[in-house]
N, C-alpha and C positions, 0 to 999 in steps of 0.2 A: 622625574620618575613618578609613576602612579602609585597611589596607595593600594593596599591589598583590598579586594572586595569584601564587603561585610558578609558573614555567613548567613545563609537563608534561614528563615524561621521554619519551624516544622510544618506550618500551614502552607508556606510557599513550596517546600519540598514535596509535600503531598500533592499539591495542585500540579506541579511540574511532572511528577510521576504519573498521575492520571492523564495528563495531557499527552505525554509520550505514549502511554499504553493505548489511548484512543487513537492517536495518530498512526501508530503501528498497525492497529486493527483495521483502520480504514484503508491504509496502504496495502495491506495483505489481501483484503477483500477485493480491492480494485484490481490488483494484479491477477488474482484468481479468476474473477469474472471476466476481465479483459482477455486473459489467456484462453478462457473457455470459448469466448465469442470468436477470437482469432482462430482457434482450432476448428470450430464449426465452419467458419468461412473457408478455411484452407481445405477442409474435407469436402465441402460442397464443390469447390473449384476442381479439386482432384477427381472426384467421382464424376463430375460432368464431362471432363475430358476422357475419363476411362470408359464411360458408357456411351459416349458420343451424343450427349444431350445437349 
């Protein structure tokens, strides 16, 4: 049976919280920018077929 993990120090908790916040921000920006690029590409393909280009 394993021992219970030691509680994190306040510095470690703060570092973990900032790491999670930065990771979430990077993921959200990546999804927004990637979604925007995908939307532009899909619109270009759709409009090309629509207007016979």
